[in-house]
C-alpha positions as CSV (number, residue, x, y, z in Angstrom):
1,M,-57.9,-34.7,69.0
2,R,-60.9,-34.1,71.3
3,P,-60.0,-37.1,73.6
4,F,-56.6,-35.4,74.2
5,G,-58.4,-32.3,75.4
6,A,-58.3,-30.2,72.2
7,E,-61.0,-27.8,71.2
8,L,-61.7,-28.8,67.6
9,I,-63.3,-26.1,65.4
10,E,-64.4,-26.9,61.9
11,H,-64.8,-23.8,59.7
12,G,-65.4,-22.9,56.1
13,H,-65.5,-24.9,52.9
14,D,-61.8,-25.5,52.3
15,F,-58.3,-25.4,53.8
16,H,-57.8,-21.7,53.1
17,D,-61.1,-20.7,54.8
18,A,-60.0,-22.7,57.9
19,D,-56.5,-21.3,57.7
20,A,-57.7,-17.7,57.7
21,H,-60.1,-18.4,60.5
22,G,-57.2,-19.8,62.5
23,D,-55.4,-16.5,62.2
24,E,-58.4,-14.7,63.4
25,L,-58.8,-17.0,66.4
26,A,-55.1,-16.6,67.3
27,A,-55.4,-12.8,67.2
28,S,-58.6,-12.6,69.2
29,R,-57.7,-15.2,71.8
30,K,-54.0,-14.2,72.1
31,L,-52.9,-17.7,71.0
32,H,-49.7,-18.9,69.5
33,R,-50.4,-20.2,66.0
34,V,-48.5,-23.2,64.6
35,L,-49.1,-22.9,60.9
36,S,-49.6,-25.9,58.6
37,F,-46.2,-25.0,57.1
38,H,-43.9,-24.1,60.0
39,P,-40.1,-24.6,60.5
40,L,-40.7,-26.7,63.6
41,L,-43.2,-28.9,61.6
42,V,-40.7,-29.3,58.8
43,R,-38.1,-30.5,61.4
44,G,-40.6,-33.0,62.7
45,V,-41.2,-34.3,59.2
46,A,-37.5,-34.4,58.6
47,S,-37.2,-36.9,61.5
48,Y,-39.1,-39.5,59.4
49,A,-37.0,-38.6,56.4
50,L,-33.9,-39.3,58.5
51,E,-35.2,-42.7,59.5
52,L,-36.1,-43.5,55.9
53,F,-32.8,-42.5,54.4
54,Q,-30.7,-44.2,57.2
55,A,-32.5,-47.4,56.6
56,L,-32.5,-47.1,52.8
57,P,-29.7,-44.8,51.7
58,D,-29.6,-46.2,48.2
59,L,-33.2,-45.2,47.2
60,D,-33.5,-43.9,43.7
61,L,-36.8,-42.2,44.2
62,V,-39.1,-41.2,47.0
63,Y,-42.7,-40.2,46.3
64,V,-44.4,-37.8,48.8
65,P,-47.8,-36.2,49.0
66,M,-47.7,-32.4,48.4
67,G,-50.0,-30.1,50.3
68,W,-48.2,-27.0,51.5
69,G,-44.8,-28.8,51.1
70,S,-43.5,-29.7,54.6
71,G,-43.0,-33.3,53.6
72,A,-41.0,-32.5,50.5
73,A,-39.0,-29.8,52.4
74,G,-38.1,-32.3,55.2
75,L,-37.1,-35.0,52.7
76,A,-35.0,-32.6,50.7
77,A,-33.2,-31.2,53.8
78,V,-32.2,-34.6,55.0
79,R,-31.3,-35.9,51.6
80,N,-29.0,-32.9,51.0
81,A,-27.5,-33.1,54.5
82,L,-26.6,-36.8,53.9
83,G,-25.3,-36.1,50.5
84,L,-27.7,-38.6,48.8
85,T,-28.8,-38.5,45.2
86,T,-32.4,-39.7,45.8
87,K,-34.9,-37.9,43.6
88,I,-38.0,-36.5,45.3
89,I,-41.3,-36.8,43.4
90,A,-44.3,-34.8,44.7
91,A,-47.8,-36.2,44.3
92,V,-50.8,-33.8,44.1
93,S,-54.4,-34.4,43.3
94,A,-55.4,-33.7,39.7
95,E,-58.4,-32.0,41.3
96,A,-56.2,-29.7,43.4
97,P,-53.2,-29.1,41.0
98,S,-52.1,-25.7,42.1
99,Y,-48.6,-26.9,43.1
100,A,-48.1,-28.6,39.7
101,R,-49.2,-25.6,37.8
102,S,-47.1,-23.3,40.0
103,I,-43.9,-25.4,39.5
104,L,-44.5,-25.4,35.8
105,A,-45.1,-21.6,35.6
106,G,-42.3,-20.7,38.0
107,R,-44.7,-18.6,40.1
108,I,-47.6,-19.2,42.4
109,V,-50.8,-20.1,40.5
110,E,-54.1,-20.4,42.2
111,V,-56.5,-23.3,41.2
112,P,-59.6,-24.1,43.2
113,A,-59.5,-27.5,44.8
114,R,-62.3,-29.9,44.0
115,T,-61.1,-33.3,45.1
116,R,-63.6,-35.6,46.7
117,I,-61.0,-37.8,48.6
118,A,-57.6,-36.1,48.9
119,D,-58.7,-33.3,51.3
120,G,-55.4,-33.3,53.1
121,I,-53.6,-31.9,50.1
122,A,-56.6,-29.9,48.8
123,I,-54.9,-26.5,48.6
124,A,-55.8,-23.8,46.1
125,R,-52.4,-22.1,46.2
126,P,-48.9,-23.0,47.5
127,H,-47.5,-21.4,50.6
128,P,-45.0,-18.8,49.3
129,G,-42.2,-19.8,51.7
130,A,-42.6,-23.5,51.1
131,F,-42.8,-22.9,47.3
132,D,-39.4,-21.1,47.4
133,L,-37.9,-23.9,49.4
134,V,-39.0,-26.9,47.4
135,R,-39.4,-25.7,43.8
136,N,-35.8,-26.5,42.9
137,E,-35.5,-29.6,45.2
138,I,-38.1,-31.9,43.7
139,E,-37.7,-33.8,40.4
140,R,-41.3,-33.4,39.2
141,V,-44.9,-33.2,40.3
142,V,-47.3,-36.0,39.4
143,E,-51.0,-35.3,39.3
144,V,-53.2,-38.3,40.3
145,S,-57.0,-38.7,39.9
146,D,-59.4,-39.3,42.8
147,D,-60.0,-42.8,41.4
148,A,-56.3,-43.5,41.4
149,V,-56.0,-42.3,45.0
150,E,-58.9,-44.5,46.1
151,A,-57.2,-47.5,44.3
152,A,-54.0,-46.8,46.3
153,M,-56.0,-46.7,49.5
154,R,-57.4,-50.1,48.7
155,A,-53.9,-51.4,47.7
156,Y,-52.4,-50.2,51.1
157,F,-55.1,-52.1,53.0
158,R,-55.0,-55.2,50.9
159,A,-51.1,-55.5,50.8
160,T,-50.1,-54.0,54.2
161,H,-53.3,-53.7,56.3
162,N,-52.5,-50.0,56.8
163,V,-55.4,-47.5,56.7
164,A,-54.5,-44.6,54.5
165,E,-56.5,-41.4,54.1
166,G,-56.8,-40.0,50.6
167,A,-53.9,-37.5,50.9
168,G,-51.8,-40.2,52.6
169,A,-52.3,-42.6,49.6
170,A,-51.5,-40.0,46.9
171,A,-47.8,-40.9,46.8
172,L,-48.5,-44.5,46.2
173,A,-51.0,-43.5,43.5
174,A,-48.3,-41.5,41.8
175,L,-45.9,-44.4,42.1
176,F,-48.4,-46.8,40.5
177,Q,-49.1,-44.3,37.8
178,E,-45.4,-44.2,36.8
179,H,-44.7,-47.9,37.4
180,T,-43.5,-48.6,33.9
181,Q,-40.8,-45.9,34.0
182,I,-39.5,-46.8,37.4
183,A,-39.2,-50.6,36.9
184,G,-36.0,-51.9,38.3
185,K,-35.4,-48.9,40.6
186,R,-35.5,-48.8,44.4
187,V,-38.5,-46.6,45.3
188,A,-40.3,-45.5,48.5
189,A,-43.8,-44.0,48.9
190,V,-44.5,-42.0,52.0
191,L,-47.9,-42.7,53.7
192,T,-48.6,-39.5,55.6
193,G,-51.8,-40.4,57.5
194,G,-54.9,-42.4,58.2
195,N,-57.4,-39.7,59.0
196,V,-60.4,-41.0,57.1
197,D,-64.0,-41.1,58.2
198,S,-65.4,-44.6,58.5
199,D,-68.2,-44.1,56.0
200,V,-65.8,-42.7,53.4
201,Y,-63.4,-45.6,54.0
202,C,-66.2,-48.2,53.7
203,R,-67.2,-46.6,50.3
204,V,-63.6,-46.7,49.1
205,L,-63.1,-50.4,50.2
206,G,-66.5,-51.3,48.7
207,I,-67.9,-52.8,51.9
208,R,-71.1,-52.5,53.9
209,S,-71.1,-49.6,56.3
210,E,-73.5,-49.0,59.3
211,T,-75.6,-46.6,57.3
212,K,-75.6,-47.8,53.7
213,T,-74.3,-50.5,51.4
214,V,-72.0,-49.8,48.5
215,S,-71.0,-52.1,45.7
216,K,-67.8,-54.0,45.9
217,P,-65.3,-53.0,43.2
218,S,-64.2,-55.6,40.7
219,R,-60.8,-57.2,41.5
220,T,-60.1,-57.3,37.8
221,A,-60.4,-53.5,37.6
222,S,-57.1,-52.9,39.4
223,P,-54.6,-51.2,37.2
224,F,-51.6,-52.4,39.3
225,P,-51.3,-56.2,38.9
226,A,-47.5,-56.0,38.9
227,A,-47.2,-54.3,42.3
228,T,-45.2,-56.1,45.0
229,F,-44.3,-54.8,48.4
230,S,-41.2,-55.7,50.4
231,S,-40.1,-54.1,53.7
232,G,-42.2,-51.0,53.0
233,V,-40.4,-50.4,49.7
234,F,-42.3,-50.7,46.4
235,R,-40.5,-52.5,43.6
236,G,-41.8,-51.7,40.2
237,G,-42.1,-54.2,37.4
238,R,-42.9,-57.9,37.4
239,P,-42.2,-59.8,40.6
């Protein structure tokens, strides 16, 4: 962001600290704030949903990471507009499960986020507006562990050479977690970003970094031996 001329300010210990500070800065500097959940942002997300559903209108399921819900909202809007029957599965960190708890309870439930890797979806409570929009549009919420997220990051790199941040890989982690029940279905997993620090990514991949050496994970430890990728669509079951 800095090379593009942005002033980047890091504040607080979690997303909500930074979000509140953003409000304060906008008020004090007379700035226009674009929130992390915003109608224009949802429309932007919906553009990738449109591309996805136009290319693959017969998807049975699509898995999407769930932070404040713009991804799920955009997918639902396009799915409904096109009259498709694709089910939307939201993926959250098991160490930041507030959305899963809130959907289950039917009201907003606050749970402190403690994930070490999925910081992009590390919210302690859902956005009220987003919650009202998506609560009846998603099929279910799947909680994935930090270890599962890191395994999905490695799978992305190994199978597609895409760099995925923790939050970006959460959907694939959820898909892998449910691979037995989705066998034979046409499924997509949304990769929402590759914003990961090099030292963190080196640790996840188990390679030598500039500052330290970390052990290489055992190949036999992968819980996903049956995963195959084709044209960006994951096909569960044996190849």
